[in-house]
N, C-alpha and C positions, 0 to 999 in steps of 0.2 A: 290456586294462587295466581294472582294477576300482577302485572307491573303497571303502576299508575304514575303519571307525571302530574304534579300539582304546581301550577304557576300562581304564586301568592298564597302562602299558607301559614304566615306567622300569627294571624289572628282570625277571628270570626268564622265564616263558613269554611274557608280553606283549612284552618286549624282543626276544626271539628271533623272534616272529611279525612284529613290525614290520619287522625286517631281511629276513625271507623274503618278505614281501609286496612290499617296495620292490625287492628283488633281481629279482623277476619283472616289475617295471614297474608295480605297483599304486600308487595314491596313497593316503596314509594320513592320517587325522586322529587324532592321539594325544592322549589326555586323561589327565593324572596330576597329583596335587597336589605331587609332588616336582620341584624345579627341575632336578635332574639328568636328568630326561627330555628336556630340551632337547638334551643331548649325543646321545641316541638319535635325535632328529629331525634333528640335524646330520650324522649319519653318511651316507656316500655311498650312493646307490642309484639305480636307473633311475627309480623313481617319486618323486614329491614327498612331503614330510611336513610337515604343519602341526601344531605343538605348542600345546596349550592347557593352561596351568597352572591347574587348577581343583580345587576340593573336590568330588569325585564324589558326596558325600552331599547336595549342594545339588540340590534337585529341578528347578531351572531349567537346569542344565548339559546334560542330554540334548537339550533343544530347541535350545539354543544351538549345540551341537556338530553336530547334524544340519543345522541351517540353514547353518552355515559350510561343511560338506561339500558341500551342494547348491550353495551360491553359488560356491564355489571350484572344485569338480570336477564339478558337474552331476548329482549323485545319490548314492545309497548302494547298494552291492551286498552288502557284508558288515559285520556287526556282531559284534565280538569283545569279550566281557566277561571280563577277567582280574582285575580289582580286587576285593579283599575285605578285611575287617577282622577280625582275631582279637583278642579281649580275653579274658584269663584272670584270673579272680578267684574267690575263694570265693563261693558263692551268696549268703551274707548280706552280702557287700560290694558286690554289684552295685548300681549307682545307676540311676536313671531315665535320666540322660544317657548312661551307657555303653550301656544297652539301646537307646535311641533312635538313637544314632549307628551302632551295629552293624546294626540293622534298616534304617536309611536306606541304608547302603552295600551290605549283602549281599542285601537283599530288594527294596527299593523302586527302587534305581538300575537294576538290570537290567530291571525292568518298564518304567520310564519311558523308558529308551533304546529298548527294543523298540517301545513305543507311538509314540515320536517318529519312529523310522526306518521303521515299517510301511508308510506310503504309498509311500515311495521303494523299499523292498525289493519291494513288489508290482509296481512298474514295471520292476524289474531283470530282465534275461534270465537271470541266474544268482544269485538271492538266497541268502544264508546268514546264519544267526544261530548263534554259538558261545558257549556259556557254559562256562567252566572251573570246576572244583570239586575239592575234596579228597575223599578217601574219608571224611572226617569227617561227611559227610552221612548215612552209615549206621552209624557207630560213634562214640559220644560218649565224652568223658573229663571227669572232675571238673574244675570250675573254668572250663569253657568252655561256658557256658549258651547263648550265641547263635551259637557257631561251634565245631565239634567236630573239629579236625584229629587224625589218628591219631598215636600215638607211634612207630610203625614202619610201613614200607610194607606194603601188602597185596599178596598174590600171586594170580595167576589172574584178574584183572579183565580184561574186554574191553569195548570200546565197541561198542554195537550201533547 
C-alpha cells in the first residue's frame, strides 16, 4: 500500500488515477479547488482518500498537503500533478494577473509540491513523481501565451 498525493483530481486523468490508486489499496490525498472533488474522495475503494479543497496556486498548499499525508498515512510514495490552468486571450489583452495565476499554477505549483515531498519520496522504497502535460508544450497556438494546448490530437507520440 502506497501513499499518493494527487494535485487536481476532480475530473479527467486525475479522477481516473485516484480511482485506480484506491482500487489497488493505496491511500490518496486529493487536492482540488472544485468542491465536486469531494464526490471523488467519497467513492468506494480499498484505500482511504483525504480531500483538501484548496487553491493549488497558493504556494502554502504543497507543504500543507504533504504534512497531512505524512501525519495521516505516514509518508509519501507518489506525487501526481494533473492540475493546470489554460487561459486564452489575445496577446494584447493579457493582464499581469492572468499571467501570474497561470505561472503560479502551471509552473510554480509542481515545483513546490516536488520540493515539499522530496524528503519523504527519498525515504520511500518505491518513489514516483508524475507530471501530466498536454502536447501544447511543443506546439503553440494563438491566444494561449502561457499554456499551449493543441487543437487536434497528435499521433505517434510515445512516452520514454
